[in-house]
PAKEVEX-937281 format. One line per field, with one value per residue (C-alpha): x, y, z; residue number from 1; residue in three letters. Coordinates in Angstrom, 1 decimal, padded with zeros to 4 digits. Example, Ala and Ser with C-alpha at 12.3 -4.5 7.8 and 13.67 -1.06 7.14 Angstrom:
// residues 2
x = 012.3/013.7
y = -004.5/-001.1
z = 007.8/007.1
fike = 1/2
fitor = ALA/SER
//
This chain:
// residues 138
x = 009.7/010.2/006.5/006.7/009.8/008.1/005.0/007.0/009.1/006.4/003.3/004.8/005.7/002.2/000.7/002.9/002.0/-001.7/-001.5/000.2/-003.0/-003.5/-001.5/-000.4/-000.9/-004.5/-005.1/-004.2/-005.9/-009.3/-008.7/-009.3/-007.6/-007.7/-004.5/-004.6/-001.0/002.1/005.3/003.1/001.5/-002.1/-002.6/-003.8/-007.4/-009.9/-007.4/-008.5/-005.4/-006.3/-004.7/-006.4/-005.0/-006.4/-004.7/-001.2/-002.5/-002.5/-004.3/-005.7/-005.7/-002.7/-004.9/-005.6/-004.1/-004.8/-002.0/-001.7/000.8/001.7/002.7/004.1/003.9/006.1/005.3/005.2/007.6/005.8/007.3/005.7/006.5/006.7/003.8/002.2/000.1/-002.3/-000.9/-003.7/-002.5/-004.0/-003.7/-005.6/-004.1/-000.7/000.9/-001.3/001.1/004.0/002.0/001.4/005.1/006.1/003.4/004.6/008.3/007.6/005.4/008.2/010.4/008.0/009.6/007.1/003.5/001.6/-002.1/-002.7/-006.3/-008.2/-005.1/-002.6/000.9/003.4/007.0/010.6/012.9/011.6/010.4/006.6/005.8/002.0/-000.9/-004.2/-007.7/-010.3/-011.9/-015.7/-017.9/-019.5
y = -014.8/-011.3/-011.1/-014.4/-013.3/-010.0/-011.8/-014.3/-011.5/-008.9/-010.9/-012.3/-008.7/-007.6/-010.4/-009.7/-006.0/-006.7/-009.3/-006.9/-005.0/-001.2/001.6/000.8/004.3/004.2/000.8/002.3/005.7/005.9/002.8/002.4/-000.4/-001.8/-003.3/-007.1/-007.7/-005.6/-007.6/-010.8/-010.0/-008.9/-005.4/-004.8/-006.1/-003.2/-000.9/000.2/001.0/002.3/003.8/005.6/006.8/009.7/011.6/011.6/012.1/009.4/009.5/007.1/006.1/004.7/003.2/006.3/009.2/010.3/010.7/012.3/013.2/012.4/009.4/008.7/005.5/004.5/000.9/-001.1/001.3/003.5/006.3/008.4/012.0/013.7/012.2/014.3/012.9/014.3/014.1/012.7/010.6/007.2/005.6/002.3/-000.1/001.1/-000.7/001.2/004.1/001.7/000.1/003.6/004.5/001.2/001.6/005.1/004.1/001.1/003.1/005.5/002.6/001.0/000.7/-001.4/-002.5/-005.3/-005.9/-009.6/-010.6/-008.6/-007.6/-004.8/-005.7/-002.9/-004.1/-003.0/-004.8/-008.4/-008.2/-007.9/-005.1/-004.7/-006.6/-004.7/-005.7/-003.5/-001.1/-001.8/001.3/002.4
z = -043.4/-042.0/-041.0/-039.2/-037.3/-036.4/-035.2/-033.1/-031.6/-031.0/-030.0/-026.7/-025.6/-026.4/-024.4/-021.4/-021.4/-021.7/-018.9/-016.5/-016.0/-016.2/-014.9/-011.3/-010.1/-011.4/-009.8/-006.4/-006.8/-005.1/-002.9/000.8/002.9/006.4/007.9/008.2/009.1/010.1/009.7/009.5/012.9/013.5/014.8/018.3/018.6/018.3/016.7/013.2/011.0/007.5/004.4/001.6/-001.7/-003.7/-006.5/-005.0/-001.4/001.3/004.6/007.2/010.8/012.5/015.2/017.3/015.4/011.8/009.3/005.9/003.3/-000.3/-002.3/-005.8/-007.8/-010.7/-011.8/-008.6/-006.8/-004.3/-002.2/000.5/001.0/004.4/006.5/009.2/012.1/014.7/018.3/020.5/023.5/023.3/026.7/026.3/025.5/026.3/023.4/020.9/020.8/020.2/017.3/015.8/016.0/014.3/011.6/010.7/010.7/008.5/006.2/005.6/004.6/002.1/-001.4/-003.5/-003.6/-005.1/-005.6/-005.0/-005.4/-002.8/-000.9/-001.0/000.0/000.9/001.0/001.7/-000.7/-000.5/003.1/003.4/005.9/005.5/004.2/003.8/002.8/001.2/003.7/003.8/003.4/006.6
fike = 1/2/3/4/5/6/7/8/9/10/11/12/13/14/15/16/17/18/19/20/21/22/23/24/25/26/27/28/29/30/31/32/33/34/35/36/37/38/39/40/41/42/43/44/45/46/47/48/49/50/51/52/53/54/55/56/57/58/59/60/61/62/63/64/65/66/67/68/69/70/71/72/73/74/75/76/77/78/79/80/81/82/83/84/85/86/87/88/89/90/91/92/93/94/95/96/97/98/99/100/101/102/103/104/105/106/107/108/109/110/111/112/113/114/115/116/117/118/119/120/121/122/123/124/125/126/127/128/129/130/131/132/133/134/135/136/137/138
fitor = MET/LYS/LYS/LEU/LEU/PHE/VAL/LEU/THR/PHE/VAL/PRO/PHE/LEU/LEU/ILE/SER/CYS/ALA/SER/GLY/GLY/ASN/ALA/ALA/GLU/ASP/LEU/ASN/GLY/THR/ARG/TRP/GLU/LEU/LEU/TYR/ILE/ASN/LYS/SER/GLU/PRO/ILE/PRO/GLY/SER/MET/VAL/THR/ILE/GLU/PHE/GLU/ASN/GLY/GLU/VAL/HIS/GLY/SER/ALA/GLY/CYS/ASN/SER/TYR/PHE/GLY/SER/TYR/GLU/VAL/LYS/GLY/ASN/VAL/ILE/SER/PHE/GLY/MET/LEU/ALA/MET/THR/GLU/MET/ALA/CYS/LEU/GLU/PRO/GLU/SER/LEU/MET/GLU/GLN/GLU/GLN/ALA/TYR/MET/GLN/LEU/LEU/SER/GLU/VAL/GLU/THR/PHE/ALA/LEU/GLU/GLY/GLU/ARG/LEU/MET/LEU/LYS/LYS/ALA/VAL/GLN/GLU/GLN/PHE/THR/PHE/ILE/PRO/LEU/GLN/SER/GLU
//
């Protein structure tokens, strides 16, 4: 009877832990993504916004300028350290600099992430802020 109770209690937890996949930090490490949506809107046509994760370091393109910094993952919680960015003036289109500023601000507010199929979702609380797709090799 004790064995049956143990099996009925322990096996569901084992199945849940196996179904949850691997270590979330490892799942993100070494990945490269291209922005598909920012706050459910498409980025400016022709602007390439990317994010790459490698051993606690994050870098990418905000559309014109490059950025870099650190990140930390615990479960599905992600936090970005101080992010630095190059300071080129991007004149065309005029709204590109506004998009970059919004991207960097929202990125600093991200709290969680989820890998859903072929997409990376970065979120603040329950509000989706970014949707990325895998970045194709050049």
